N, C-alpha and C positions, 0 to 999 in steps of 0.2 A: 335382787329383790326390787318389784314392786313397792308404788307409793302403797301407802294405806292408813285412810284417815276412818276415824270414828268420833259420835260425840254428833252429828248434825241433828237440829231442833228436827221431834216429831221423827227419830228412829231410836230403835233402842240399840241396842250394849247388851255384847254378851261376851267379855273377856277375859272368861274363863271357860268356851264352852270346850270339851274334848275335838281332837281330828280322830274319832278313832276309824278304824277300819276290823273289818270280823275278815280273820283269813282263816280259809278253810283249813283241817284236821285230819290226821286219816285219822278213822277208830267204826267202831260197830257202827253197824246199817240205825237211822231213825226212820219211825214213823210222823203220819203224817200231822201230829199237833204239833212233833218238836220241830220240825220244819216250819208251821206255821207263827212259833213260837220265835224261831231268830228272825223269821222274815219281819215282827213287830219288831222283833231289838232296832235291829239295823237298820228300820226305816226311821223308829226316833232317834236315830242317833247319826241321818241323812239329814244334809243343811241343804238348801234350797235358793235361799235368798240373801243378797250380799251383805243386809243389815244386820243378819249374825253370819257374817263371818266372823273365824275365832280371829285375833291379835297374834295367834302359830304360825297361821297358811300358810305356807311355802309354796311355791307353781312345781317344785319336783318331786314333793310328796301328795298334794293334791290331797284329797277331801274323800268320806266316804259317800257312794253312790245307792247304799244297799246291802243284801246280799252279796258276798264277791259267790264269781262263777267257779264253779266246779270243771274238770277236766272234759268230761262229758258236754257239756253247754258251752264251752270254748270252742270247742271241736264243733261244732254242732251252729254256733255263729260266724269264729271265724275262719272256720276251717282248721283242719292238722296243720302240724309242723309251728302254731305262735305258741301253747302254751298257757297256763292259766294265771300260771304269774304272773307273766309277760302282759293278758291282756290285761289283768286283774289292776297293774299299775298305769298303763293308758287310761281306764277306764276315772280311777280314778284321778289322775294329776287331766285327763279333759270335763270330768264334770264339777271339780275345783276354780278353771277357767270358766265354766260353763255364770258362776257362782258370783267368783269375781270380776265376771265380765272386760277379762282377756282375752275371750277367745279366738280374738283376731289380730292380738297384739306380738307382732317381729318377735319382742326379742325375749322373751320364752321358749322359740325356736328349739332351739339349742336343750333341755329337757326330750323334748320328744323326737329328735333330729337319727335316736336307732329307729325309729317307727319309718314305714313306708306309705304314701300317702290312701293308697285300698281301707289298712291297717285303720288307721282313723276317720276312714271316711266311716268303713262300718260300727266303730265303734262311739262315735259322734249320734248315727244313728241310729245304734241299738238306747245314746243313755234317751234322745229326744223319745225315745216313743214306748222305756219302761220307766224314765223318772225326767216327771216332764219341769224343767225351771223356764222362772219368763227368762229368756238367754237378751232382749234388748231391753229390759230395764232394768237390768244389771250392771247393763252395758255405760247404758246414761246414769246411773245412778255415779259408778265409778267418773266417768267421766265428769260430773257435779263434783267430787270429792278435789278431782284435783287441778280445776279451774279454782277452787276454793283454796285451795292449800295454795296454788303459785300467784293467788291475787293478797293469800295472807307474807306472803314472806316480797309481794313485790311492796308492799306496807311497811313490811319492819325493815328494811335492806332501807328507805324512804326519811321512815323516822329517825332512825339509826344515823344516817347522813346528814339530816336536818340538827338533830341534839349535835354530832359530833361540832359540824360547823357552828353550833350555838357556841357549844362549851370553846374554842380557838377562839371565835371572837371576843365572850369572856376572860380567855387568857392572855389574850394579846392588850385588851383593856385597863385590866387589872391587873397587868404585870409591874413587877419594882423597877422604877426608874433605881438605875446604879449611874454615877457616873464620878471620875476625880474631880475636889473642888481642888481649884485652882488654890495652891495657898498666898497667893501673893493678894491675887484680886477677889476670890473669894467665890463665895456660888454665881453660875451666870444662866440666866433663867436660857439661855441659846446651847448651850451647853446638856441643859436638862430636854429640852425639846429633842434635841438632834440622840441621846438618849436614848429616850423613849420610841424614835419612831424604829431605830435599829433593836430595841424589844420586840415592838411589835412586830414587826417584820419577822425577827427570828419564830414569834410565838406562830404566824399563819405557814411558815417554812413547817415549820415539824408538825402541824396539826392537819398540813395538805399531807407529806408523808405519812403520816396517822392515817388520816382518809386513802391512800393508793395503795398504802398493804391491805388493808381490810377489803375494799375491793375486787383485791388480789386474792385473799386469802377468798373472799364468794365465790369466784369464781373456780379457785382451784376446785371446791366442792361442789359447786355445782355440778362439775364437768365427772368428777368422778360417783355419784349420784348414780343409781342406778336404776332409774325409775322412768317407763313405757319406752321410746323411741330411741332413746339417748343413752341407754344403757349401756355400762363401762362397764372393764371388770377394776379390782379391788385397786390393782396399782398404778390403775389411772387411765392404761392405755386402753385404748379403741378395742370396743368389744367386738370376736370375731361372725360374722355371719354366714360365715360359712358352714353349712352342719361338717365339711368332711372334713375341714380343715380343724374346726372345733374337736373333734376327732381325735385328731393326731396331735394336737397340741394337752389335751390330758391324756395319752397315751407316752405324751415326753415328760408328763412331771412327775418327781419322785414322789415314793410314794413312805415317804422316812417323812412323821411330824417333827423330829425330831432329831441333834449329831446323834450315831452312837454313841457309848457309855466308852472310853477309852483315858488310858496314860497319852501324855505327848511324848512317849519312845515309839509308842504302843501307835503312836500316829504316823512318824518321824521314819522308825528302821526302816522297814520294809521297802518302803521308796530311795532312802539311802545307800539301802543294800543294791538295791536296783541298776539304781542309779551309776556305784563303784561298780559293778558288775559289765555293765554295758560300757561303761569309759574305757573299762581297762580290753575288755576284748577289741575296740577300735583302739584302740591305741596298739597293740599287737598287730593287729590288719594294715595300717598307717604304713609299720615296722618294715613291711615283707610285699609292700603293694606296689607293681611300678606299671604306672601309662602303658596303656598299649601304646606303639607306631602309627603314626601318622593312615598308613595303609591300612590298618584295619579296622579305622575308625567311622562311623556312617557316613557324618557331614565333615569332611575333609578341609571346606570354606571354613569352620568356624569352630575355636579354636576353645580346649579343655575349657577353658574359663566363662567364658560364656555359654559354653553347653552344661555344664553343671551349676553356673548359677542358673540360667532361665530354667534347668528341672527340678529346682527349688521356688521361683518364682511362678511356677507356672503347679505344682504342688498346693502353692498357700491359692495360687486362684483358682483349682479343684472344689477346697476344702469352704472357701466361701465361696463361688457356686449355691455345692450343696447344703449349706445353709437357706438358703432362698428354699428347695427341697421339701414342701413338713413331712413327706414320711422320714427323711431323714432324722430328722428331728431328735425323736427317742435313739438312736445310735448315736450322733455327734455329743449330746447331753451326759452321754455313760464315756463317751471316750476319746474325746476331741477339746476338752475343758478341764483343767487343777478347779477340782472342788476339796476344800480343806479338809470335811467333814467326814467327806470316804474313802478311803484307803487303796485307790486304782497307781499303782505307781508309773504303768504304761503310759499315762494322760502327761509326765512328767517329760516325756518327750514329742507327743500327740498334739499337745497343746503349744505350740512352739509352730504347727502350720495354721492355726486355726484364728481366722476372725470373721465376725459381727458385719462390720462398720468399712465402707469403703475407704473413708477416710484414716482410719488404723493401718488395714492392706498397703495401701501407697507408703502410710509415714515410713515404714517397715520396707517395706520394696523395692524405693528408688533408692537409701539410700546401702541397700543391699548389693542391690546394680554396680554401683561407682566403685564403693571401696571391697566390697568382693570381689571380685571379679580384678581389682588390685591385687589382694591378698592371695587368692588363687594363685595367681601368677608365680607369687613367693612362693611357698609352704608346699604347690602339687594339690591335687585332686584326694587321694586322699588324707593329708592332715589341715585340710580346708572340710571337709564334711564332720573331723571328728570334733572340731570347732566351733562349730557351728548348730548339733546335735550337743553335746558339751557345755557350749555357753547355756543356751536354752533348757536343759535338764539342771543344771546349778541355778539358774536362774528363779525356775521355779521350785526348787527346792529350799533355797533362801524363803521364800514367801511362805511354803508350806509350814518352816520351821516358825518364823519369823511370828505369824497368824493364829497356829498352834498355842505359841507359850504366852504370846497376848489376849487368846480365848477366844478368837476369831471367828467361831469352827463353819459360817457360813459364806463364809466370803470363795466366788470362783473368782479363776480368771483366764484369761488365754491369748493368744499373740505373741508375735515371734520379736518382740521389742525385745528383749534381753539375750535371744540369740544377733540380734542385728547390732548390737550396742556392743556385745560383747566384743563381737567382726570389728568394729570401729575400734574399740580399744582396745584389739589385738595390735589392730593394721597402726593407729597412733604410737604405740607402746613400741613399736619396731622400726618408726619413722625420728623417733622423737627428737632426734639429734639434728632432722631436715630437716630442709625449709618450704616451705607451702606458699606457690603465690597465687592470687585469685584474678585474674584479668592482667597478669605481671604486674601484682603488685601485693604484696610492697617489693622493694627491689631486694634486697637479701629473703623475703619469704619469712613466715609464723613457725615454728616451731612445730614440730606435730603432739611435743607435750601442753603446748599451750590449748593444742583443740582438746585433748586429751582435759586437761583441766576443768577448762570450757562443760566437756558432758558431764566429769563428776562432780559439779557445782550445780548447773539446775539441778540432777540428781537428788544434791544435801539439802538444795533451796526447797524441796518439797517435801520432805520429811516430813510425818507429820499432822500430812497434809493430806495419804492417802484418801480416806472416803471423802470429804470434799471433793477434790480433785479428780475422784473415781481411777484412780492413776495406780497400777503396782510397781514403786517403787524398788521395793525389798526384790523383785526379780531383776530390773532393770540394775541395783547396783550390784546385785550377784552377778548378772551377766558376766558382766565390763571386767567384775574380780576375775572370774573364771578367764574371760579372754588375755588377761596378760601374766599367769599364769601358764595357761597351755601354748602363749608362743613362747615364752623366756623354756619351758619343759623344752619343746619342736627344737626350740635354738642348741639346747643343751645335749637331746644326742644325735650320733651319729651323723644320720640324713642331716640336720641340720647344719651340720658341719659338716656335710660335703656339700649343702645349698651356698653353703658360705667361697665354698672350692677352697676346702681345708684338709687336707687328710687328716684320720681318726688319729696316725700314727707321729706325726707333726703334731700334732696339738697333744696330745699326752705330752713329748719331749720339748713341747713349751713350759709345761706345765708344772715337768721335774725342773727344768733351767729353773722358773722362778723363783719354785721353793727352794731353790739351792743358793741364791742370787741372798735373799731373805738370810 
């Protein structure tokens, strides 16, 4: 919204002037006298002077330019295919810009991005022919108002800085002198002077901090303003200047004005059910899956662990690059991130492949490669993929439950952090008694349980600071818990015992012997 001022000396103000438009309606034919009356009424509502611009004026709404065009008039002026409603909207916007002095301002191009250059040229020529307006004068008046506003803001900022400097100096000079009197020798002038100097220094530091804080706030407000060529969106980010990109951005936005009204269980139960069914299916597939022999593999020189983990990293990279393609924004917003407000169970699995920042992607893919390949070599492809998907889905389910119960329905989450942390937790839990050395140190190594404890401590330290850190701690902890539980379930199955080289019958006999001994 452009900056608009009122109250310049010698100008008229019309704070309550209506921004009226005349919309054509279907009805019986009218005689020429009725048309003349309508034209007179439309002319009375038409505004052509910048000084009469109403306070409620918005560029996207425009101003009434007089009697609106009918379908026949639109076809005659614009040609067939434009439509009266579309043409009248363009005429209102352009007439408003002529009056407001913003006809050449690129900050408002987004509101006419759907019109081509020929349509705008025809509409502008029609307005200049039918509705004369002093466009140059209006643009000059707007520029004067903006310069006056900038001068006022600059003077006000200077006055505030001078006032803060005076207040800080006065506080420093008038600060109470407090010091501990020596009980034996009594008051000391030297101690009194030192205490006064320390108090003044503290007051100056406090005043300087307050001044810096106010400056930062002023800069943020100035950057967030939507005036002129420095236009920015309401969220503070840089405005989109490409009309086509702006169109994709608008299409990707949700039409919901508020989260749908649901009970907590209505929001949680569908996702929990889908996660349970999918994990059950993955467990069943893993129970019967057998890895293909080397002669049947496409890349024989690459190990199965490297091929599997590499495919996961490639999938994450493809989605990361997809976020850079504007036509995919709408699809990815719906299907590649967890939104607590909406019920989309599939996103609990797809969000584990979605990253928008390179740092986030690297932080998850680097440990996935090193720890994932090691874990894959121990559990096999089927169990590894079940662990990855299960940890990611369980992590997002934990986040969904946590934020729903806390009422944070506008939270969104994405990333493979829950899945990666779950795999790392499973690996270190499996090797909790084994020692790990880094560059040969320490001599006996560090037990895996220590690394697991450090990972858990880092996540617990972030509890309560989810909003400040913008980190989904709930999904991290949920993924870690799912990883430990998952590796334990794998170890207790028949394939887990086969992996450790212990026959199923022998294990059952050992268990009976242990119960008999007890």
